[in-house]
C-alpha positions in Angstrom: -29.3 -19.1 15.3 -30.2 -19.5 18.9 -33.5 -19.5 20.7 -33.8 -17.4 23.9 -36.6 -17.6 26.4 -37.0 -14.6 28.8 -38.7 -15.7 32.0 -41.5 -14.1 33.8 -41.3 -12.4 37.2 -42.3 -13.2 40.7 -40.9 -15.4 43.4 -39.9 -18.7 41.8 -40.6 -17.5 38.2 -37.3 -18.9 36.8 -38.0 -22.3 38.3 -41.6 -22.3 37.0 -40.6 -21.1 33.5 -37.8 -23.7 33.3 -40.6 -26.2 32.4 -41.5 -23.9 29.5 -37.8 -23.7 28.3 -37.4 -27.5 28.6 -40.6 -28.2 26.7 -39.7 -25.7 24.0 -36.2 -27.2 23.7 -37.6 -30.7 23.4 -40.1 -29.7 20.7 -37.5 -27.7 18.7 -34.8 -30.4 19.0 -32.1 -27.9 20.2 -31.2 -26.1 23.4 -33.0 -23.0 24.5 -31.0 -20.3 26.2 -32.8 -19.4 29.5 -31.0 -16.7 31.4 -31.8 -16.2 35.1 -33.0 -12.7 35.6 -31.9 -10.7 38.6 -34.3 -10.0 41.5 -37.2 -11.9 39.8 -39.3 -11.3 42.9 -38.9 -7.5 42.5 -38.3 -7.1 38.8 -36.6 -4.0 37.5 -36.2 -3.4 33.8 -32.9 -1.6 34.3 -31.5 -4.6 36.1 -32.8 -7.0 33.5 -31.5 -4.8 30.6 -27.9 -6.1 30.5 -29.0 -9.7 30.6 -31.5 -9.1 27.7 -28.8 -7.3 25.7 -26.3 -10.1 26.2 -29.0 -12.7 25.2 -29.6 -10.8 22.0 -26.0 -10.3 21.0 -26.2 -13.0 18.3 -28.9 -13.9 15.8 -31.8 -14.9 18.0 -35.3 -16.2 18.0 -36.8 -14.3 21.0 -39.4 -15.9 23.2 -40.7 -13.9 26.2 -43.1 -15.1 28.9 -45.3 -12.8 31.0 -43.2 -9.9 32.2 -40.3 -11.3 30.2 -42.4 -10.7 27.1 -43.2 -7.2 28.1 -39.5 -6.5 28.9 -38.5 -8.0 25.5 -40.9 -5.7 23.7 -39.7 -2.7 25.7 -36.1 -3.6 24.9 -36.8 -4.0 21.2 -38.8 -0.7 21.1 -35.7 1.1 22.5 -32.8 -0.8 20.9 -34.2 -2.1 17.6 -34.5 -5.6 16.2 -31.0 -6.2 14.9 -30.1 -9.9 15.3 -33.8 -10.8 16.0 -35.2 -13.3 13.5 -38.6 -13.7 15.2 -40.5 -12.5 18.3 -42.8 -14.8 20.3 -44.6 -13.3 23.2 -46.5 -15.5 25.7 -49.1 -14.2 28.2 -47.5 -10.7 28.4 -49.3 -7.9 30.4 -50.1 -4.8 28.3 -49.3 -1.6 30.2 -52.5 0.2 31.1 -54.5 -2.7 29.6 -56.9 -2.4 32.5 -57.0 -0.8 36.0 -55.0 -3.7 37.5 -52.1 -3.1 35.1 -51.4 0.6 35.7 -48.0 1.2 37.4 -45.5 4.0 37.4 -42.8 3.1 34.8 -44.9 0.3 33.3 -45.4 1.6 29.8 -44.2 1.2 26.2 -43.3 4.0 23.8 -46.0 5.4 21.6 -46.0 3.4 18.3 -43.6 0.8 19.7 -45.1 -1.9 17.4 -43.8 -0.2 14.3 -40.3 -1.4 15.3 -41.5 -4.9 14.8 -43.0 -4.3 11.3 -40.3 -6.3 9.5 -39.9 -9.1 12.1 -42.3 -12.0 12.4 -44.1 -11.5 15.7 -46.4 -14.0 17.3 -48.6 -13.4 20.4 -50.1 -16.0 22.6 -52.6 -15.9 25.5 -55.0 -18.3 27.2 -58.6 -17.4 27.8 -58.2 -19.2 31.2 -55.2 -17.2 32.3 -55.8 -16.1 35.9 -52.7 -13.8 36.0 -52.8 -11.7 32.8 -56.2 -10.9 31.4 -56.9 -12.5 28.0 -58.0 -9.1 26.7 -54.3 -8.0 26.7 -53.7 -10.2 23.7 -56.0 -8.0 21.5 -54.3 -4.9 22.7 -50.9 -6.2 21.6 -52.3 -7.4 18.3 -53.6 -3.9 17.6 -50.4 -2.3 18.6 -48.1 -4.5 16.5 -49.0 -4.4 12.8 -48.8 -7.7 11.1 -48.5 -9.7 14.3 -50.2 -13.1 14.5 -52.3 -13.7 17.7 -53.1 -17.2 18.9 -55.5 -18.2 21.6 -54.1 -21.0 23.7 -55.2 -23.0 26.8 -53.6 -24.0 30.0 -53.6 -20.7 31.9 -50.7 -18.4 32.4 -48.1 -21.2 31.9 -50.0 -22.7 28.9 -50.1 -26.0 30.8 -46.4 -26.3 30.2 -47.1 -27.1 26.5 -45.4 -24.8 24.0 -46.2 -27.0 21.0 -48.0 -24.1 19.2 -45.0 -21.8 19.9 -42.5 -24.4 18.6 -44.6 -25.0 15.5 -44.6 -21.3 14.7 -40.8 -21.1 15.3 -40.2 -24.0 13.0 -42.4 -22.4 10.3 -40.2 -19.3 10.5 -37.0 -21.2 10.2 
């Protein structure tokens, strides 16, 4: 079983999130697949879709950071959870979670969380995140039945420390 980390978006996001992938790999003791997403500075779900699909072709532990977490959930809501052993979403924005996160095309299907009912799902957010409001964590927790929400520290990048994510992945395996 492989572990895949889907990066966030914005100029330099892949490079910034590489530290997360490296930290997670070190803590898990095995490599983490970390595909580079196209046009990270102007993210488009349709362009990311083939990369996500390829990443999930085999049995996978799926980790998504920021917009990568949102795109992961959007993908799973539309394509199901076959091959996904666990979902770990870090600092993901919730569509419509507040006035700053309302954009055309930025949404999730009604009842999307039900797709994850049989897949262990963990949610992480830092109260000191200056990018995605901490309140979005509770919105995801309510939308995904049975999910486990964890408050972290270290801002949007969790200070580069994914120890809590790695511990949850290890407990799953």
